[in-house]
C-alpha positions in Angstrom: 33.2 -12.7 -6.8 33.8 -15.5 -4.6 36.8 -17.6 -5.1 36.5 -21.7 -5.9 37.5 -22.9 -2.6 34.7 -20.4 -0.5 31.4 -23.2 -1.3 33.8 -25.9 -2.6 32.2 -28.0 -4.6 29.9 -27.7 -7.7 27.0 -28.8 -5.9 27.2 -26.2 -3.3 27.0 -23.4 -6.0 24.3 -25.0 -7.7 22.8 -25.0 -4.4 23.9 -21.7 -4.0 22.4 -20.6 -7.2 19.4 -22.2 -6.5 18.9 -20.2 -3.4 19.4 -16.7 -5.0 16.7 -17.6 -7.4 14.3 -18.7 -5.3 14.9 -15.2 -3.1 14.9 -13.1 -6.5 11.7 -14.7 -7.0 10.5 -13.8 -3.7 6.9 -11.6 -3.9 6.8 -7.9 -2.2 6.2 -9.1 1.5 7.8 -12.8 1.6 11.5 -13.8 3.6 13.9 -15.5 3.2 15.4 -16.8 5.9 19.6 -18.2 5.9 19.1 -21.6 6.4 16.5 -22.5 3.6 20.2 -21.9 1.6 22.1 -23.4 4.4 19.4 -26.1 3.7 21.8 -27.2 0.6 25.0 -26.9 1.5 27.5 -30.2 2.4 30.0 -28.5 5.0 32.0 -31.5 4.8 32.9 -29.4 0.9 34.9 -27.3 2.0 38.2 -27.9 3.4 38.3 -24.3 5.2 35.7 -25.8 7.7 37.6 -28.8 9.3 41.4 -27.5 9.1 43.0 -31.1 10.3 40.7 -32.6 7.6 38.9 -34.8 9.6 35.0 -35.6 9.5 33.9 -36.9 12.1 34.4 -34.3 14.7 31.5 -32.7 17.8 28.3 -32.3 17.5 30.0 -28.1 19.0 33.0 -28.5 15.8 29.8 -29.4 13.2 27.6 -26.2 15.1 30.4 -23.5 14.6 31.2 -25.0 11.0 27.8 -24.5 10.4 27.4 -20.8 11.7 31.3 -19.7 9.9 29.3 -20.6 6.7 25.6 -19.0 7.7 28.3 -16.1 8.4 29.3 -16.8 4.5 25.6 -17.1 3.4 25.1 -13.7 5.6 27.7 -11.6 3.7 27.1 -13.6 0.0 23.1 -12.0 -0.2 23.9 -9.2 2.3 26.9 -7.7 0.7 26.9 -9.4 -2.9 23.9 -10.4 -4.1 21.8 -7.2 -2.7 24.1 -4.0 -3.8 24.2 -6.2 -7.3 20.9 -5.8 -7.6 20.1 -2.7 -6.7 22.8 -1.4 -9.1 21.8 -3.0 -12.2 17.7 -3.4 -11.7 15.0 -2.2 -10.6 12.7 -3.5 -9.5 8.1 -3.1 -9.0 5.0 -4.7 -8.9 1.9 -4.2 -11.4 -1.6 -4.2 -10.8 -1.9 -7.6 -13.3 1.4 -9.7 -10.6 -0.9 -7.9 -7.4 2.9 -8.7 -5.0 5.1 -10.7 -7.8 7.6 -8.4 -8.4 8.6 -7.5 -12.5 12.7 -6.8 -12.6 13.8 -4.0 -15.2 17.0 -2.9 -16.3 18.1 0.4 -15.1 18.8 1.8 -18.9 15.7 -0.2 -19.8 13.7 1.0 -17.1 14.8 4.4 -17.3 14.2 5.6 -20.9 10.2 3.7 -20.1 10.5 6.6 -17.1 11.1 9.5 -19.5 8.6 8.1 -22.2 5.6 8.0 -19.3 6.4 11.2 -17.3 7.4 13.5 -20.2 3.9 13.2 -22.0 1.0 15.9 -22.1 0.6 15.5 -18.3 3.7 16.7 -16.8 5.4 20.0 -16.6 8.1 20.7 -15.4 8.7 23.0 -12.1 11.8 25.1 -10.8 12.7 25.0 -7.4 11.0 28.0 -6.5 7.9 27.3 -8.5 7.6 23.4 -6.6 7.6 25.5 -3.0 5.0 27.8 -4.3 2.8 25.0 -5.6 3.3 23.1 -2.3 2.6 26.3 -0.4 -1.3 27.0 -2.0 -1.5 22.8 -1.3 -0.9 23.3 1.9 -3.3 26.6 3.2 -6.1 24.8 1.1 -6.0 21.9 3.2 -7.1 21.9 7.0 -4.6 22.5 9.8 -4.2 19.8 11.7 -4.2 20.0 14.9 -1.5 20.2 17.5 -2.3 17.9 20.3 -3.8 18.9 22.5 -3.3 18.4 26.9 -5.6 15.5 26.9 -3.7 13.7 24.1 -0.2 14.7 26.2 -1.4 13.3 29.5 -3.0 10.2 27.7 0.2 9.4 26.2 2.4 10.2 29.4 -0.4 7.6 31.5 0.7 5.0 29.0 4.2 5.6 28.7 7.8 5.7 30.3 9.4 8.9 31.1 11.6 8.7 28.9 9.7 7.8 26.0 6.8 10.5 26.5 8.7 12.6 23.9 9.1 10.6 21.3 5.0 9.3 21.7 3.6 12.9 21.6 6.2 13.9 18.7 4.6 10.6 16.9 0.7 11.5 17.9 1.6 15.0 16.2 3.6 13.9 13.2 1.2 11.0 12.4 -1.9 13.7 12.8 -0.3 16.0 10.5 0.0 13.6 7.2 -1.4 14.1 4.5 -3.2 10.4 4.2 -5.4 11.2 7.4 -7.0 13.3 5.6 -7.4 11.3 2.7 -8.6 8.7 4.6 -11.3 10.4 6.2 -12.1 11.8 2.6 -12.2 7.7 1.4 -14.6 7.3 4.2 -16.6 10.3 3.4 -17.2 9.7 -0.3 -17.4 5.4 0.4 -20.4 6.5 2.9 -22.0 8.4 -0.2 -21.5 6.3 -2.5 -23.6 3.6 -0.6 -26.1 5.8 0.6 -26.6 6.5 -3.4 -25.6 3.7 -5.5 -26.6 5.2 -8.5 -23.8 7.7 -8.0 -21.3 4.8 -8.7 -23.1 3.3 -12.0 -22.8 -0.7 -12.7 -19.1 -0.2 -10.9 -18.1 -2.5 -8.2 -16.3 -2.3 -5.2 -14.2 -5.4 -4.8 -14.0 -9.6 -5.5 -17.0 -9.8 -3.1 -19.5 -7.0 -4.6 -18.8 -8.8 -7.9 -20.2 -12.5 -6.2 -23.1 -10.3 -5.1 -24.4 -8.9 -8.5 -23.6 -11.4 -10.9 -24.9 -14.2 -9.2 -28.5 -13.0 -9.3 -28.1 -12.3 -12.7 -27.2 -15.3 -13.9 -29.5 -17.0 -11.8 -32.0 -14.8 -13.3 -30.5 -15.2 -17.1 -30.8 -18.9 -16.8 -34.1 -19.2 -15.1 -35.0 -17.4 -18.4 -33.7 -20.2 -20.7 -31.3 -17.7 -21.8 -28.2 -19.2 -24.0 -25.1 -19.4 -22.4 -23.6 -16.3 -21.2 -20.0 -14.9 -22.1 -18.0 -13.2 -20.0 -15.5 -10.3 -22.1 -12.7 -9.2 -19.8 -11.6 -5.0 -21.6 -9.0 -2.3 -20.2 -9.6 1.5 -20.5 -7.0 3.4 -22.2 -5.3 5.4 -19.7 -8.2 6.0 -17.6 -7.1 7.6 -14.9 -5.2 9.7 -17.0 -7.7 11.3 -19.2 -10.3 12.4 -16.3 -10.7 15.8 -16.3 -9.9 17.0 -12.5 -12.3 20.2 -12.8 -15.3 17.3 -14.0 -14.5 15.2 -11.0 -14.7 17.6 -8.7 -17.7 18.6 -9.8 -19.4 15.2 -9.1 -17.8 14.8 -5.6 -19.0 18.6 -4.8 -22.9 16.8 -6.6 -22.4 14.0 -4.2 -21.5 15.5 -0.7 -24.8 15.7 0.6 -24.2 16.7 4.0 -22.6 20.0 5.5 -20.1 17.8 8.3 -19.8 14.5 8.7 -18.7 12.0 11.7 -16.2 9.2 10.8 -15.6 6.4 13.6 -12.2 4.6 13.2 -12.4 0.8 14.8 -10.1 -2.3 15.1 -11.3 -5.3 13.6 -9.0 -8.9 14.3 -9.9 -11.9 12.6 -7.9 -15.2 12.5 -7.5 -15.4 8.6 -6.9 -11.4 7.9 -5.6 -10.7 11.3 -5.8 -7.0 12.3 -7.7 -4.2 9.9 -9.0 -0.8 10.9 -12.0 0.0 9.6 -13.8 3.4 9.2 -16.9 4.6 9.2 -18.3 7.7 8.5 -22.0 9.4 8.7 -23.8 12.7 8.9 -22.5 14.7 12.1 -26.1 14.7 13.1 -26.5 10.8 13.8 -25.0 9.4 16.0 -24.7 5.8 16.6 -23.4 4.1 19.8 -20.7 1.3 19.1 -22.8 -2.0 20.0 -25.3 -0.4 17.0 -22.5 0.1 15.0 -20.8 -3.3 15.6 -24.1 -5.4 15.2 -23.5 -3.8 11.0 -19.9 -4.8 11.5 -20.3 -8.1 12.4 -22.5 -8.9 9.6 -19.2 -9.3 6.9 -17.0 -9.7 9.9 -17.0 -13.2 11.7 -15.3 -15.1 14.3 -13.6 -12.2 15.7 -12.6 -8.8 18.7 -13.9 -5.3 16.8 -13.4 -2.8 19.3 -14.2 0.4 19.2 -10.8 3.4 18.9 -12.6 5.7 20.2 -11.2 7.6 17.3 -13.7 10.8 16.0 -13.0 13.0 13.5 -15.1 15.8 12.1 -14.7 16.4 8.6 -16.6 19.5 6.7 -18.2 19.5 3.6 -15.6 22.9 2.3 -12.5 21.3 4.2 -13.4 17.9 2.5 -13.5 19.8 -1.0 -10.5 22.4 -0.7 -8.4 18.6 -0.1 -9.7 16.9 -3.1 -9.0 20.4 -4.7 -5.4 20.2 -3.5 -4.9 16.7 -4.1 -5.5 16.6 -7.7 -4.8 20.0 -8.9 -1.7 20.9 -7.1 0.3 17.1 -7.0 3.9 17.8 -7.8 5.9 14.3 -8.5 9.4 14.4 -8.0 11.8 12.5 -10.3 15.0 12.6 -11.0 16.4 15.6 -9.6 13.1 17.4 -11.8 9.9 18.7 -10.2 6.8 17.5 -12.4 3.1 19.2 -12.0 0.5 16.7 -13.0 -1.5 18.5 -15.6 -4.0 16.3 -16.4 -6.0 12.9 -15.0 -5.7 12.3 -11.1 -3.2 10.6 -9.0 -2.2 6.7 -9.7 -1.2 6.0 -6.7 -4.0 7.5 -4.3 -7.1 5.9 -1.9 -8.9 7.7 -3.9 -8.6 7.3 -7.3 -10.4 3.9 -8.1 -13.3 5.5 -6.7 -13.0 8.8 -8.1 -12.7 6.6 -11.7 -15.6 4.8 -10.8 -17.9 7.9 -9.9 -16.9 9.5 -13.1 -17.9 6.5 -15.0 -21.2 6.1 -13.5 -22.1 10.1 -14.1 
């Protein structure tokens, strides 16, 4: 697609090929600066950058030549490489490789997607049926409150007049997002599983919790003089897809022990992890001041700053059960201009799926 005179030599062509290979092998959130591609390019090999053939030029002329080559490289990556990749491949990440991308040719991915979706756990809906399912799902959920006058005034106090409308719209839109209610449900279920650890069975909450459980067991094993321990890694086939939704809701209903919950939100900043948000749920009858909450959070968050965001949400048990019922039983997926209703298992990408799966196997 590029004429040979654009890069001028095989050295520059090889350098550009290495840069494209590096660009395509990057992880999901990594960035590629154009100066990385410019670093291996020899400008002296490009006659069009030096029309008179003179190589000994002023620094200003050399900087102008670098800018021209930078514009050419931007054109190559932005208007050639990216559109070609989008037209021919589908990029995604998987659980095994974390943020590293996996590339599929479009025909292969289309076949894989059809094989995965057209199974026994999805049913195709018409547009009218999908709209009806969505409407019924919204009726089961809590209606998000409209922004109050106090919230509007607080928003106007911290914004310029021309920004007030945008800020209020963002507050209202953010309150209506379904993900916020799932976040509250996650906080409540995390509180209950910590309060009732037997609900989780032998499940662990992450790599840190694995170490906390494994170390005492290994030390006791060695102290008893037992033979060396072997560790086996296994995977449960279709663990999310084989769960029964009604049974999941029954287990959750048995786990929730309070009629109302208070969810608080904090922000923690550390040099290593940056800014992250922490949610704590408690029974609405138990109110702990910020300093008491901070002492508990400081046990796991060191060398950082903890801030109280003064965001308190109340969640009722009935509202949480309605939310989970609509989230699990009326999960409509839109794919290839088709509306598919999930009839078996729980959603793969939900923030609640891992915890619900652990609760089911613990049960």
